[in-house]
Short mmCIF file of the C-alpha atoms (twelve columns), coordinates in Angstrom:
data_MODEL
# 
_entry.id   MODEL 
# 
loop_
_atom_site.group_PDB 
_atom_site.id 
_atom_site.type_symbol 
_atom_site.label_atom_id 
_atom_site.label_alt_id 
_atom_site.label_comp_id 
_atom_site.label_asym_id 
_atom_site.label_seq_id 
_atom_site.Cartn_x 
_atom_site.Cartn_y 
_atom_site.Cartn_z 
_atom_site.pdbx_PDB_model_num 
ATOM 1   C CA . MET A 1   99.098  -102.281 -262.962 1 
ATOM 2   C CA . SER A 2   100.068 -104.501 -265.836 1 
ATOM 3   C CA . HIS A 3   100.456 -108.200 -265.177 1 
ATOM 4   C CA . GLN A 4   101.543 -109.402 -268.600 1 
ATOM 5   C CA . ASP A 5   104.766 -111.052 -267.430 1 
ATOM 6   C CA . ASP A 6   102.912 -112.665 -264.536 1 
ATOM 7   C CA . VAL A 7   100.067 -113.844 -266.739 1 
ATOM 8   C CA . GLU A 8   102.273 -115.552 -269.270 1 
ATOM 9   C CA . TRP A 9   104.420 -117.248 -266.635 1 
ATOM 10  C CA . TRP A 10  101.538 -118.278 -264.369 1 
ATOM 11  C CA . LEU A 11  99.425  -119.694 -267.165 1 
ATOM 12  C CA . LYS A 12  102.326 -121.479 -268.828 1 
ATOM 13  C CA . GLN A 13  103.236 -123.235 -265.587 1 
ATOM 14  C CA . ALA A 14  99.660  -124.046 -264.625 1 
ATOM 15  C CA . ASP A 15  98.767  -125.275 -268.105 1 
ATOM 16  C CA . GLU A 16  101.840 -127.548 -268.221 1 
ATOM 17  C CA . VAL A 17  100.974 -129.071 -264.847 1 
ATOM 18  C CA . ALA A 18  97.301  -129.359 -265.692 1 
ATOM 19  C CA . SER A 19  97.911  -130.904 -269.102 1 
ATOM 20  C CA . ALA A 20  100.124 -133.575 -267.604 1 
ATOM 21  C CA . LEU A 21  97.645  -134.385 -264.859 1 
ATOM 22  C CA . ILE A 22  94.566  -134.464 -267.077 1 
ATOM 23  C CA . ALA A 23  96.121  -136.644 -269.777 1 
ATOM 24  C CA . SER A 24  94.372  -139.791 -268.599 1 
ATOM 25  C CA . TYR A 25  91.016  -138.059 -268.156 1 
ATOM 26  C CA . SER A 26  89.664  -135.557 -270.697 1 
ATOM 27  C CA . PRO A 27  92.701  -134.006 -272.321 1 
ATOM 28  C CA . ASP A 28  91.104  -132.432 -275.374 1 
ATOM 29  C CA . ARG A 29  88.266  -130.710 -273.527 1 
ATOM 30  C CA . PHE A 30  90.450  -129.501 -270.668 1 
ATOM 31  C CA . ARG A 31  93.267  -128.230 -272.861 1 
ATOM 32  C CA . LYS A 32  90.792  -126.431 -275.106 1 
ATOM 33  C CA . LEU A 33  89.251  -124.656 -272.122 1 
ATOM 34  C CA . CYS A 34  92.670  -123.645 -270.767 1 
ATOM 35  C CA . ASP A 35  93.939  -122.494 -274.157 1 
ATOM 36  C CA . GLN A 36  90.846  -120.406 -274.794 1 
ATOM 37  C CA . ALA A 37  90.951  -118.877 -271.310 1 
ATOM 38  C CA . ARG A 38  94.630  -118.069 -271.644 1 
ATOM 39  C CA . GLN A 39  94.055  -116.224 -274.906 1 
ATOM 40  C CA . CYS A 40  91.128  -114.338 -273.389 1 
ATOM 41  C CA . ILE A 41  93.351  -113.124 -270.548 1 
ATOM 42  C CA . LEU A 42  96.124  -112.049 -272.866 1 
ATOM 43  C CA . THR A 43  93.606  -110.039 -274.908 1 
ATOM 44  C CA . GLY A 44  91.895  -108.577 -271.849 1 
ATOM 45  C CA . ASP A 45  88.581  -110.499 -272.084 1 
ATOM 46  C CA . TYR A 46  88.486  -111.364 -268.390 1 
ATOM 47  C CA . ILE A 47  84.763  -112.115 -268.237 1 
ATOM 48  C CA . ARG A 48  85.072  -114.898 -270.794 1 
ATOM 49  C CA . ALA A 49  88.301  -116.107 -269.194 1 
ATOM 50  C CA . GLU A 50  86.504  -116.453 -265.864 1 
ATOM 51  C CA . GLN A 51  83.759  -118.513 -267.490 1 
ATOM 52  C CA . LEU A 52  86.247  -120.814 -269.195 1 
ATOM 53  C CA . TYR A 53  88.447  -121.338 -266.142 1 
ATOM 54  C CA . THR A 54  85.372  -121.940 -263.985 1 
ATOM 55  C CA . GLU A 55  84.353  -124.687 -266.390 1 
ATOM 56  C CA . ALA A 56  87.903  -126.089 -266.382 1 
ATOM 57  C CA . ALA A 57  87.881  -126.170 -262.571 1 
ATOM 58  C CA . ARG A 58  84.511  -127.928 -262.599 1 
ATOM 59  C CA . LEU A 59  85.867  -130.512 -265.030 1 
ATOM 60  C CA . ALA A 60  89.014  -131.024 -262.959 1 
ATOM 61  C CA . ARG A 61  86.990  -131.553 -259.792 1 
ATOM 62  C CA . GLU A 62  84.641  -133.940 -261.589 1 
ATOM 63  C CA . VAL A 63  87.297  -136.160 -263.159 1 
ATOM 64  C CA . ALA A 64  90.110  -135.930 -260.590 1 
ATOM 65  C CA . GLY A 65  88.455  -135.023 -257.304 1 
ATOM 66  C CA . ALA A 66  88.517  -132.071 -254.917 1 
ATOM 67  C CA . ASN A 67  91.814  -133.113 -253.305 1 
ATOM 68  C CA . HIS A 68  93.771  -133.605 -256.518 1 
ATOM 69  C CA . PRO A 69  96.720  -131.416 -257.650 1 
ATOM 70  C CA . LEU A 70  94.927  -130.840 -260.954 1 
ATOM 71  C CA . TYR A 71  92.056  -129.169 -259.134 1 
ATOM 72  C CA . ALA A 72  94.524  -127.052 -257.151 1 
ATOM 73  C CA . SER A 73  96.127  -125.904 -260.410 1 
ATOM 74  C CA . SER A 74  92.702  -125.037 -261.785 1 
ATOM 75  C CA . LEU A 75  91.950  -122.961 -258.697 1 
ATOM 76  C CA . ASN A 76  95.204  -121.075 -259.240 1 
ATOM 77  C CA . ASN A 77  94.191  -120.301 -262.812 1 
ATOM 78  C CA . LEU A 78  90.787  -119.038 -261.745 1 
ATOM 79  C CA . ALA A 79  92.304  -117.008 -258.910 1 
ATOM 80  C CA . TRP A 80  94.508  -115.185 -261.387 1 
ATOM 81  C CA . VAL A 81  91.467  -113.971 -263.313 1 
ATOM 82  C CA . TYR A 82  90.035  -112.564 -260.100 1 
ATOM 83  C CA . ILE A 83  93.352  -110.860 -259.327 1 
ATOM 84  C CA . LEU A 84  93.317  -109.218 -262.739 1 
ATOM 85  C CA . THR A 85  89.766  -107.984 -262.150 1 
ATOM 86  C CA . GLU A 86  90.721  -106.844 -258.628 1 
ATOM 87  C CA . ASN A 87  88.304  -109.238 -256.949 1 
ATOM 88  C CA . LEU A 88  91.023  -109.995 -254.433 1 
ATOM 89  C CA . GLU A 89  88.931  -111.509 -251.659 1 
ATOM 90  C CA . VAL A 90  87.643  -114.258 -253.971 1 
ATOM 91  C CA . ALA A 91  91.166  -114.780 -255.302 1 
ATOM 92  C CA . GLU A 92  92.408  -115.202 -251.730 1 
ATOM 93  C CA . GLN A 93  89.821  -117.900 -251.011 1 
ATOM 94  C CA . LEU A 94  90.830  -119.846 -254.113 1 
ATOM 95  C CA . LEU A 95  94.567  -119.546 -253.455 1 
ATOM 96  C CA . ARG A 96  94.172  -120.617 -249.844 1 
ATOM 97  C CA . GLU A 97  92.154  -123.659 -250.956 1 
ATOM 98  C CA . ALA A 98  94.856  -124.554 -253.500 1 
ATOM 99  C CA . LEU A 99  97.518  -124.123 -250.816 1 
ATOM 100 C CA . GLU A 100 95.749  -126.501 -248.434 1 
ATOM 101 C CA . ILE A 101 95.234  -129.134 -251.152 1 
ATOM 102 C CA . ARG A 102 98.916  -129.053 -252.031 1 
ATOM 103 C CA . ARG A 103 99.982  -129.155 -248.394 1 
ATOM 104 C CA . GLU A 104 97.764  -132.167 -247.715 1 
ATOM 105 C CA . VAL A 105 98.509  -134.108 -250.902 1 
ATOM 106 C CA . MET A 106 102.121 -133.139 -251.687 1 
ATOM 107 C CA . GLY A 107 103.541 -132.077 -248.361 1 
ATOM 108 C CA . ASP A 108 105.014 -128.796 -247.152 1 
ATOM 109 C CA . ASP A 109 108.400 -129.393 -248.781 1 
ATOM 110 C CA . HIS A 110 107.099 -129.832 -252.345 1 
ATOM 111 C CA . PRO A 111 107.878 -127.238 -255.079 1 
ATOM 112 C CA . ASP A 112 104.184 -126.858 -255.898 1 
ATOM 113 C CA . TYR A 113 103.471 -126.009 -252.271 1 
ATOM 114 C CA . ALA A 114 106.222 -123.377 -252.462 1 
ATOM 115 C CA . ALA A 115 104.546 -122.011 -255.603 1 
ATOM 116 C CA . SER A 116 101.260 -121.673 -253.716 1 
ATOM 117 C CA . LEU A 117 103.006 -119.866 -250.859 1 
ATOM 118 C CA . ASN A 118 104.519 -117.542 -253.437 1 
ATOM 119 C CA . ASN A 119 101.215 -116.872 -255.196 1 
ATOM 120 C CA . LEU A 120 99.380  -116.111 -251.961 1 
ATOM 121 C CA . GLY A 121 102.254 -113.914 -250.819 1 
ATOM 122 C CA . VAL A 122 102.091 -111.877 -254.020 1 
ATOM 123 C CA . LEU A 123 98.339  -111.460 -253.581 1 
ATOM 124 C CA . TYR A 124 98.782  -110.231 -250.007 1 
ATOM 125 C CA . ALA A 125 101.377 -107.735 -251.207 1 
ATOM 126 C CA . GLN A 126 98.890  -106.415 -253.746 1 
ATOM 127 C CA . MET A 127 96.314  -106.121 -250.957 1 
ATOM 128 C CA . GLY A 128 98.756  -104.134 -248.834 1 
ATOM 129 C CA . ARG A 129 99.139  -106.916 -246.280 1 
ATOM 130 C CA . LEU A 130 102.899 -106.614 -246.434 1 
ATOM 131 C CA . SER A 131 103.826 -108.400 -243.201 1 
ATOM 132 C CA . GLU A 132 101.869 -111.501 -244.235 1 
ATOM 133 C CA . ALA A 133 103.259 -111.248 -247.743 1 
ATOM 134 C CA . GLN A 134 106.821 -111.070 -246.463 1 
ATOM 135 C CA . HIS A 135 106.351 -114.157 -244.299 1 
ATOM 136 C CA . LEU A 136 104.914 -116.257 -247.132 1 
ATOM 137 C CA . LEU A 137 107.435 -115.097 -249.715 1 
ATOM 138 C CA . GLU A 138 110.378 -115.718 -247.407 1 
ATOM 139 C CA . GLU A 139 109.097 -119.222 -246.715 1 
ATOM 140 C CA . ALA A 140 108.646 -119.850 -250.457 1 
ATOM 141 C CA . ALA A 141 112.182 -118.612 -251.097 1 
ATOM 142 C CA . ARG A 142 113.561 -120.874 -248.349 1 
ATOM 143 C CA . LEU A 143 111.839 -123.931 -249.830 1 
ATOM 144 C CA . ARG A 144 112.929 -123.108 -253.366 1 
ATOM 145 C CA . LEU A 145 116.506 -122.571 -252.238 1 
ATOM 146 C CA . GLN A 146 116.407 -125.953 -250.533 1 
ATOM 147 C CA . VAL A 147 114.916 -127.730 -253.555 1 
ATOM 148 C CA . PHE A 148 116.504 -125.913 -256.501 1 
ATOM 149 C CA . GLY A 149 119.602 -124.093 -255.242 1 
ATOM 150 C CA . ASP A 150 120.516 -120.419 -255.415 1 
ATOM 151 C CA . GLU A 151 121.145 -120.211 -259.172 1 
ATOM 152 C CA . ASN A 152 117.713 -121.479 -260.204 1 
ATOM 153 C CA . VAL A 153 115.031 -119.389 -261.912 1 
ATOM 154 C CA . GLU A 154 112.357 -120.441 -259.419 1 
ATOM 155 C CA . PHE A 155 114.488 -119.160 -256.556 1 
ATOM 156 C CA . ALA A 156 115.121 -115.959 -258.521 1 
ATOM 157 C CA . ASN A 157 111.360 -115.508 -258.925 1 
ATOM 158 C CA . SER A 158 110.954 -115.604 -255.159 1 
ATOM 159 C CA . LEU A 159 113.789 -113.133 -254.675 1 
ATOM 160 C CA . ASN A 160 112.247 -110.769 -257.193 1 
ATOM 161 C CA . ASN A 161 108.943 -110.836 -255.324 1 
ATOM 162 C CA . LEU A 162 110.684 -110.355 -251.991 1 
ATOM 163 C CA . GLY A 163 112.553 -107.395 -253.426 1 
ATOM 164 C CA . TRP A 164 109.247 -105.815 -254.398 1 
ATOM 165 C CA . VAL A 165 107.878 -106.269 -250.873 1 
ATOM 166 C CA . TYR A 166 111.062 -105.072 -249.173 1 
ATOM 167 C CA . GLU A 167 110.972 -101.940 -251.326 1 
ATOM 168 C CA . ARG A 168 107.401 -101.233 -250.271 1 
ATOM 169 C CA . LEU A 169 108.402 -101.734 -246.640 1 
ATOM 170 C CA . GLY A 170 111.228 -99.227  -247.040 1 
ATOM 171 C CA . ARG A 171 113.881 -101.904 -246.511 1 
ATOM 172 C CA . TYR A 172 115.866 -100.680 -249.467 1 
ATOM 173 C CA . GLN A 173 119.202 -102.371 -248.848 1 
ATOM 174 C CA . GLU A 174 117.554 -105.774 -248.502 1 
ATOM 175 C CA . ALA A 175 115.501 -105.056 -251.621 1 
ATOM 176 C CA . GLU A 176 118.617 -104.167 -253.583 1 
ATOM 177 C CA . ASP A 177 120.472 -107.280 -252.416 1 
ATOM 178 C CA . VAL A 178 117.770 -109.766 -253.430 1 
ATOM 179 C CA . LEU A 179 116.984 -107.968 -256.692 1 
ATOM 180 C CA . GLN A 180 120.643 -107.966 -257.706 1 
ATOM 181 C CA . HIS A 181 120.701 -111.721 -257.149 1 
ATOM 182 C CA . ALA A 182 117.473 -112.187 -259.127 1 
ATOM 183 C CA . ILE A 183 118.832 -110.075 -261.986 1 
ATOM 184 C CA . ARG A 184 122.034 -112.105 -262.191 1 
ATOM 185 C CA . VAL A 185 120.216 -115.436 -262.270 1 
ATOM 186 C CA . ARG A 186 117.596 -114.276 -264.739 1 
ATOM 187 C CA . ARG A 187 120.234 -112.829 -267.042 1 
ATOM 188 C CA . ASN A 188 122.292 -116.023 -266.902 1 
ATOM 189 C CA . GLU A 189 119.399 -118.459 -267.222 1 
ATOM 190 C CA . LEU A 190 116.846 -116.560 -269.317 1 
ATOM 191 C CA . GLY A 191 118.862 -113.930 -271.164 1 
ATOM 192 C CA . GLU A 192 118.532 -110.160 -271.275 1 
ATOM 193 C CA . GLU A 193 115.656 -110.183 -273.765 1 
ATOM 194 C CA . HIS A 194 113.310 -112.044 -271.444 1 
ATOM 195 C CA . PRO A 195 110.300 -110.331 -269.820 1 
ATOM 196 C CA . HIS A 196 111.262 -111.447 -266.306 1 
ATOM 197 C CA . TYR A 197 114.711 -109.922 -266.629 1 
ATOM 198 C CA . THR A 198 113.140 -106.558 -267.448 1 
ATOM 199 C CA . THR A 199 110.772 -106.908 -264.490 1 
ATOM 200 C CA . SER A 200 113.673 -107.258 -262.067 1 
ATOM 201 C CA . LEU A 201 115.513 -104.343 -263.677 1 
ATOM 202 C CA . ASN A 202 112.392 -102.234 -263.284 1 
ATOM 203 C CA . ASN A 203 112.007 -103.167 -259.628 1 
ATOM 204 C CA . LEU A 204 115.637 -102.274 -258.920 1 
ATOM 205 C CA . ALA A 205 115.158 -98.964  -260.738 1 
ATOM 206 C CA . VAL A 206 112.339 -98.132  -258.328 1 
ATOM 207 C CA . VAL A 207 114.630 -98.861  -255.375 1 
ATOM 208 C CA . TYR A 208 117.294 -96.579  -256.810 1 
ATOM 209 C CA . ALA A 209 114.735 -93.839  -257.491 1 
ATOM 210 C CA . LYS A 210 113.450 -93.966  -253.933 1 
ATOM 211 C CA . THR A 211 116.947 -93.806  -252.459 1 
ATOM 212 C CA . GLY A 212 118.077 -90.819  -254.513 1 
ATOM 213 C CA . ARG A 213 120.312 -92.732  -256.940 1 
ATOM 214 C CA . HIS A 214 118.711 -90.987  -259.872 1 
ATOM 215 C CA . THR A 215 121.349 -91.565  -262.532 1 
ATOM 216 C CA . GLU A 216 121.347 -95.307  -261.922 1 
ATOM 217 C CA . ALA A 217 117.546 -95.369  -261.788 1 
ATOM 218 C CA . GLU A 218 117.159 -93.487  -265.068 1 
ATOM 219 C CA . ASN A 219 119.632 -95.792  -266.808 1 
ATOM 220 C CA . LEU A 220 117.646 -98.836  -265.705 1 
ATOM 221 C CA . PHE A 221 114.255 -97.378  -266.632 1 
ATOM 222 C CA . LEU A 222 115.598 -96.535  -270.100 1 
ATOM 223 C CA . GLN A 223 117.139 -99.992  -270.434 1 
ATOM 224 C CA . VAL A 224 113.784 -101.579 -269.592 1 
ATOM 225 C CA . LEU A 225 112.063 -99.393  -272.181 1 
ATOM 226 C CA . HIS A 226 114.514 -100.366 -274.911 1 
ATOM 227 C CA . LEU A 227 114.454 -104.065 -274.029 1 
ATOM 228 C CA . ARG A 228 110.674 -104.186 -274.028 1 
ATOM 229 C CA . GLU A 229 110.564 -102.487 -277.390 1 
ATOM 230 C CA . ARG A 230 112.823 -105.246 -278.747 1 
ATOM 231 C CA . ILE A 231 110.858 -107.998 -277.016 1 
ATOM 232 C CA . TYR A 232 107.300 -106.829 -277.690 1 
ATOM 233 C CA . GLY A 233 107.398 -103.916 -280.098 1 
ATOM 234 C CA . ARG A 234 105.790 -100.589 -279.259 1 
ATOM 235 C CA . GLN A 235 102.146 -101.615 -279.555 1 
ATOM 236 C CA . HIS A 236 102.121 -103.681 -276.395 1 
ATOM 237 C CA . PRO A 237 100.987 -103.147 -272.773 1 
ATOM 238 C CA . GLU A 238 104.467 -103.810 -271.389 1 
ATOM 239 C CA . TYR A 239 106.030 -101.099 -273.555 1 
ATOM 240 C CA . ILE A 240 103.300 -98.727  -272.375 1 
ATOM 241 C CA . ALA A 241 104.047 -99.726  -268.767 1 
ATOM 242 C CA . ALA A 242 107.727 -98.903  -269.282 1 
ATOM 243 C CA . LEU A 243 106.825 -95.435  -270.619 1 
ATOM 244 C CA . ASN A 244 104.552 -94.913  -267.622 1 
ATOM 245 C CA . ASN A 245 107.329 -95.868  -265.225 1 
ATOM 246 C CA . LEU A 246 109.761 -93.513  -266.922 1 
ATOM 247 C CA . ALA A 247 107.208 -90.712  -266.669 1 
ATOM 248 C CA . TRP A 248 106.711 -91.503  -262.975 1 
ATOM 249 C CA . PHE A 249 110.476 -91.304  -262.420 1 
ATOM 250 C CA . TYR A 250 110.812 -87.965  -264.214 1 
ATOM 251 C CA . THR A 251 107.912 -86.637  -262.162 1 
ATOM 252 C CA . GLN A 252 109.605 -87.630  -258.902 1 
ATOM 253 C CA . CYS A 253 112.716 -85.759  -260.117 1 
ATOM 254 C CA . ARG A 254 110.539 -82.750  -261.092 1 
ATOM 255 C CA . ARG A 255 111.692 -83.074  -264.676 1 
ATOM 256 C CA . TYR A 256 108.197 -82.193  -265.773 1 
ATOM 257 C CA . GLN A 257 108.771 -81.644  -269.485 1 
ATOM 258 C CA . GLU A 258 110.379 -85.067  -269.888 1 
ATOM 259 C CA . ALA A 259 107.606 -86.609  -267.795 1 
ATOM 260 C CA . GLU A 260 104.960 -85.001  -269.999 1 
ATOM 261 C CA . THR A 261 106.646 -86.294  -273.140 1 
ATOM 262 C CA . ALA A 262 106.745 -89.835  -271.748 1 
ATOM 263 C CA . TYR A 263 103.088 -89.682  -270.693 1 
ATOM 264 C CA . GLN A 264 102.041 -88.366  -274.106 1 
ATOM 265 C CA . GLN A 265 103.901 -91.208  -275.809 1 
ATOM 266 C CA . ALA A 266 102.283 -93.718  -273.461 1 
ATOM 267 C CA . ILE A 267 98.808  -92.333  -274.148 1 
ATOM 268 C CA . GLU A 268 99.230  -92.293  -277.915 1 
ATOM 269 C CA . THR A 269 100.591 -95.835  -277.878 1 
ATOM 270 C CA . ALA A 270 97.841  -97.021  -275.530 1 
ATOM 271 C CA . LYS A 271 95.219  -95.741  -277.961 1 
ATOM 272 C CA . THR A 272 96.650  -98.094  -280.580 1 
ATOM 273 C CA . VAL A 273 96.412  -101.050 -278.198 1 
ATOM 274 C CA . TYR A 274 93.187  -100.305 -276.318 1 
ATOM 275 C CA . ASP A 275 89.869  -98.657  -276.992 1 
ATOM 276 C CA . PRO A 276 90.064  -94.910  -276.161 1 
ATOM 277 C CA . THR A 277 87.729  -95.489  -273.195 1 
ATOM 278 C CA . HIS A 278 89.819  -98.351  -271.775 1 
ATOM 279 C CA . PRO A 279 90.749  -97.869  -268.084 1 
ATOM 280 C CA . GLN A 280 94.468  -97.769  -268.888 1 
ATOM 281 C CA . VAL A 281 93.985  -94.929  -271.364 1 
ATOM 282 C CA . VAL A 282 91.817  -93.068  -268.869 1 
ATOM 283 C CA . LYS A 283 94.366  -93.595  -266.093 1 
ATOM 284 C CA . LEU A 284 97.287  -92.356  -268.166 1 
ATOM 285 C CA . THR A 285 95.314  -89.323  -269.302 1 
ATOM 286 C CA . SER A 286 94.453  -88.547  -265.688 1 
ATOM 287 C CA . GLN A 287 98.095  -88.849  -264.656 1 
ATOM 288 C CA . LEU A 288 99.108  -86.428  -267.390 1 
ATOM 289 C CA . ALA A 289 96.492  -83.933  -266.203 1 
ATOM 290 C CA . ILE A 290 97.777  -84.214  -262.629 1 
ATOM 291 C CA . LEU A 291 101.334 -83.726  -263.825 1 
ATOM 292 C CA . ARG A 292 100.405 -80.562  -265.735 1 
ATOM 293 C CA . HIS A 293 98.600  -79.208  -262.709 1 
ATOM 294 C CA . ARG A 294 101.569 -79.867  -260.440 1 
ATOM 295 C CA . ALA A 295 104.058 -78.471  -262.929 1 
ATOM 296 C CA . HIS A 296 101.963 -75.339  -263.359 1 
ATOM 297 C CA . ARG A 297 101.793 -74.714  -259.644 1 
ATOM 298 C CA . GLN A 298 105.518 -75.438  -259.179 1 
ATOM 299 C CA . ASN A 299 105.039 -75.857  -255.466 1 
ATOM 300 C CA . GLY A 300 106.830 -79.147  -255.094 1 
ATOM 301 C CA . ILE A 301 103.828 -81.171  -253.934 1 
ATOM 302 C CA . GLU A 302 104.615 -84.861  -254.339 1 
ATOM 303 C CA . TRP A 303 101.881 -86.960  -255.882 1 
ATOM 304 C CA . GLY A 304 101.499 -90.695  -255.817 1 
ATOM 305 C CA . THR A 305 101.921 -92.921  -258.818 1 
ATOM 306 C CA . THR A 306 99.321  -95.364  -260.040 1 
ATOM 307 C CA . ASP A 307 102.125 -97.417  -261.494 1 
ATOM 308 C CA . LEU A 308 101.456 -99.693  -264.441 1 
ATOM 309 C CA . ARG A 309 104.744 -101.488 -263.902 1 
ATOM 310 C CA . PRO A 310 104.588 -105.266 -263.382 1 
ATOM 311 C CA . PRO A 311 106.189 -105.453 -259.967 1 
ATOM 312 C CA . HIS A 312 106.849 -109.147 -259.817 1 
ATOM 313 C CA . ALA A 313 106.853 -112.373 -261.709 1 
ATOM 314 C CA . LEU A 314 105.171 -115.264 -260.037 1 
# 
């Protein structure tokens, strides 16, 4: 699963908060660590990113204390590295610690506390703990609605995440309702050529695909592909993710030739972005092999997708 939209949003927000908080302490050292770690994540060097964010968290704890919002923000940064490397249990510990710091220091009606609820809810959704995820995300949405109103991007972020969870729970009408709202706000506030707008379109396309609204789903998947090409260009993980999602959709519709074409394009593009042995290249190649096997047998067996789509924006 690609997290590019999530990474850029999460790190931008955390770095802004952290930079403001650290200003009176060690701004140059802290900002340098965060900047270097952020670039490492965006280029896929998660081992180095973990080292840098661990050092940033140590510095934050040393200069601000273990119950300071700066330290909570640093824990969020470090947790995101562990999410990207699928070390979810460690990520959960860090996010829960950040949540408790923010609850104690800022109160349970503060926007940063809502952000922590949201982040932990997204993690639980990724872990398959959907009931817990739903509870946390609904609470985050309630707080953000109360603080920001229903036309605010932060509220739209919560709705997008809720839509993802509702879809996974099979609550398709609720998923469609909240995603439509998120799409409207993101289009109005961010514009159509913004990564988060394409994320919500993609999530709604999945809902349509799973409810048999194939024409609408295909239109949205193609729109996401074209928008991401304009936003990122073709040599980018998010464009590859959009090709993967389109291939998944065609596979579900048993349009195997179109699915194969999309997978081949994704693989060829991925080889220009990643090393040929990179897990994403291997995964796409495996999916193409499975598709060819299924198409050859023509027995209608449904196979699961290992979707690269970014399902949410934090």
